[in-house]
N, C-alpha and C positions, 0 to 999 in steps of 0.2 A: 698586405704586400703591394707596393706601387709598381707601375709598369716599367720604370727605368731598370729595376732589378732584373727583369726578364731578359734584358739585353746586356747584362753586366759582362758576359763573356761571349765571344763570337768564335767562329771557326778560324778567323784570322789570328786570334789569340792562341788557339791550339797549334796552328801552323808555326807561329813564332816560337812557341814553347818547344816544338819539335826541333827547331834549329838550335836552340840553346842546349838541348839535351843530346844533340848529335855527338857521338863519340864519348859521351859521359855516361848516360843511362844505357843499359843493355837493350838491344833490340831482341826481345825475348822470343823464343820459338813458338810455333803453332803446332799443336799435337793433334793427331787424329787417331781414331780407334775403330776398327771394323766391328769389335764387340759392341761399342756404344752405338754405332750406326745401326747395327742389327737390332739392338734392344729398343731404340727409339724410332726407327724407321726414317731417320733424318740423316743428313750429312753434317756432322758436327766438327767444329774447329775450336779447340781449346787454346786460348791465349794464355801462355804460361807465365804470368807475372809472379808466380812463386819462385821463378828463377831470376827475377830482377835484383839489382843491387839492394842490399839490406833485406832481401827476401820478400819484397812486396812492391806493388805498384806505387806505394806512397813516395818512393824516392823521386818519381817524376815530378809530382807537384811540389815537394819540398825543395828540390834543387831549383826548379823554375822560379819559385817565390824568392829564394835567397839571391838568385842570380839577378833578379829585377831590382834588388836593393842597391843603394849607392854604397861605395866603399866606406863612407863615413858611418852609414847605418850598420853595415856588417861589422865594423870595428867595435861599435857599441855593444854588440851581441844581440842574440834573439832568444825568445822564449816561446815554448809551445806546451800544449797539454795533450796527452795521448795515452791510450791503453797499451801502446807498444810500437806498432809498425810506423806510425808517423813520427814518433819520438826518435826511433832509430834513424829514420830517413833524414830528419832535420839535423841530427847529430853528425851524420856522415857528410851531408851537404855543407854544414858549417865547417867541418874539418877541411873539405876540399876548397872552400871559398874564404877561409880565414876568419870565420865568425864564431865566437864563443857561444855555446848553446846551453840553455837551461831547459829541462823537461820535467813537467809536473805529471807524475804517473800514479795510478792507484796502487796501493800496497799489495793488492791481490792480483795484479797483472801477472801473466805468466813469467816465471823466473827467467826463462830464456830471453824474453824481450827486455826485461830490466837489465840483465847482464850485458846484452848486446848494445843497448843504448849507452851504457857506461863505457863499453869497449870502444865505441865510436867516438868517445870523448865528451859525451853529454854529462852535464851536472844534473843528476836525477834528484828530484824532490818528491818524496812519497806522501800520499794522503789516503785517508779512509773514505772511500766513495759512498759508504753507508750513512755518513753523518755530514753535517754542514762544517765548513763552507764547501761550495762546489769547486771543481778544478778551474773553472773559468774565474771564479772569485779569487782563488789562490793565485792564479796566474796574473790577474790584473794587479793584485797587490805587489807581487814580486817584480813585475815589469815596471811599475811606477817607482818602487824603491831603488831598482838597479838601473833604470833608464834603458830598458830593453825593448826591442821591436817584437811584437807578438805575431807569430805565424800560426794561425789556428789550423786544425787538422783538415778542415774541409771548406769552411765558409770564407773563402778568400779567392778573388778572381784568378790570381796567378796560380794558386793551387789547383783550382778546377781546370784551368787551361792545360796545366801539366798532366793531370790525370787523363785528359781526353786523348793524349798522344798514344795511349795503349790501344784504344779502339781504332785510332787512325792507322796505326801500324798493321792492325789485323785486316782492315779493309784493303790496305795497300798490298798485302801479301796474298789474300785469298779472293779479292774482288767483292762484288755486291753480295749481301746476305738478305735472307728473308726475315731473320729474327736474331736479335742480340740480347743475351741475358747477362746482367751484371748485378753483383750484390749491392746492397744499399745500407749504409749506416747514416752518415750525415749528408750523403748525396753528392759528394765531390766526384767520385768515379762515375756514378750513374749520370750526373749532369754532363760531365765531359764526354762520356760515351754517346749520349744523345746528341750533343752538338756535332760530334764527328760523324755520326750516322746520318744526320740530316743533310750534311754537305757531301758526303762521300758515297752514301748508299740510300738515297731518299725514300725508297719504298720499304726499307728495313724497319720492322717493328722493334722498338726498344722496350724491354720489360725489366723492371727492377725487382729484386728478390730480397726478402727479409725473413728472419726467424719469426715464427708466430708469436713468440713472447716479447718481441721487440718490433711491433708492427706500427710504430708511430708514423712512418712515412707512407705506408699503405693507407692508413686512416686519413692522413693529410691529403693524399692524392684523391681518395674517394670523396671527401667532404669539401675539398679546396679551402679548408681552414687548417692552420697549423696545429697539429696534435703533438703531444709529448708522451714519453714513457720514462719511468723512474727506475734506474738500476735493474734492467731486465735480467732475468735468470736464464741465460743462454750460454752454451759452450762457445758460441761464436763471439768471442770477446771484442773483436774488432768492430762490431756493429752495435755496441751497447750505448750509442749516442742517444741523448735525450730527445732530440728532434732534428729535423732538417733546419737549415740556416736561412738567414735573411736573403742571401744570394742564391743558395741551392734550391730552396723551395719553389720560387717562381721558375727557375730553370727546369726543374723536374716537371712542373705543370706544363711547360711549353714544349719540352723535347721528349718526354717519356710517354709511351702509349698505354702502359698498364703496370700495375704492381701486384705481386703475389707474395704469399708467405709459405714457409715450409716448417715442418715440425722438428723438434730436437732429434728424435730417432732418425728422421730423414737426413739430417745434417751429418750425424755420426755414421750412418750407413754409407752415405756417399763418400765421406772422408776415407773410410776404410776401403771402399771400392777403388777409389783413385790410387790409394797406396798399393793395394794388392794386385789389381788387374791392369792398371795403366802405368804402374811404377812411378807415379808422380807424388812427391812429398808435398802435400797441400794441407794447410791448417783448416780447422772447421769453418772459419770465416771465409776462406778462399773456396770452400766447397759449396757455399750457400747457393750460388747461381746454378751450379751443376745439379744440385739436389732437386731443383724445380723441374729440370728436364728428366733426370734419371728416375725420379719417383713419380712421374706422370702428372705433376701439378700443372705443367705446361705441356701441351701436346704439339708436336711439330713434324708429324709424319710427312715425308716428301719435301721438306724444307731444308735450306742451307742455314745452319744455325751457328752463331758464334757464342762462346761461353767464356767469360773472363774468370780465370782462376786467380784470385786477387793476391794471395800470399801463401807463404810456406813456412812461417815461423811457428813450428809445432811444439806445443807442450805435450809430449807423447804420453806422459803419465796420466794427464787429464783425459785425453781422448780414450786411452785404453780403459780407464776407470769407467767412463760413460759407456763403453762398448762391452762391459762385462756380461751383459745379457746375451746368452748364446744366440738368440734369434737375430740380433744385430750383426754379430760377427759372421753368422752364416749368410745373412742377406747380402753382405758385402762381397761375397764370393759368387753370387749368382750372376751369370752372363746377362 
């Protein structure tokens, strides 16, 4: 990684993205819980991006990226690849901005996400993620054949800047924090959150959270060498990315203070807890950061803590199937 990549996105870019998104993206609510505060010993603020348009933070980066294109580029059409949330976001952004959208999605993506992407007007191209070619290769071929602009799900400066607006809103609403927890797949949300934190709450520690079975970013952070993972087996489908990107890796190294991982049972238990006790419909990927706090992977007693709940597009059957073990269901009800 070269040093210029580490400055590919600045807080000025995040602020400009916030202006483009004003009146378009939802300013999502911040949720607090006396139960969570008692359980963790911290004062916790949940940024509810599960209530964002298309049900996830991804709308922020998708709309910002398309808004930065010229009218001629939008008229040609755009292509992206996604396990679901980014695809839905680009499809809606394309509909709002007059850009035809093609989305390459894995055939085993949650059915609710495939249906929603089509519902927003996206032309969905399904592929088998267990065999070659990769989604990036399929996307590159289709983009070349159709003359489309590629808007990747995380490794794009305008996408990163858009994602950073979620954390910027959180700081604007609740003030400085001691700790900010964000899930990490390709690092777009985490990078943007770190950039916002450095500018708006400089003493705040930013910690990224991954499933233990998809720990490529954690290993990359520890070794400072880009690591990969192949089709990780995790219920958190939104963070099954193979690696951080050319842009996001140096940004994570520059702006993130630590990386941790959480187990699959912890993700499921936390998802059920958020449903049952906080009445928040959050998908497993959206619960990853909360799991680190609620399951004691990250200790924050006496601190002001922000947690980004990144999405709410739930495949209920999948979550309930994973939660069939009685101990998981019972754990979700414990204060």
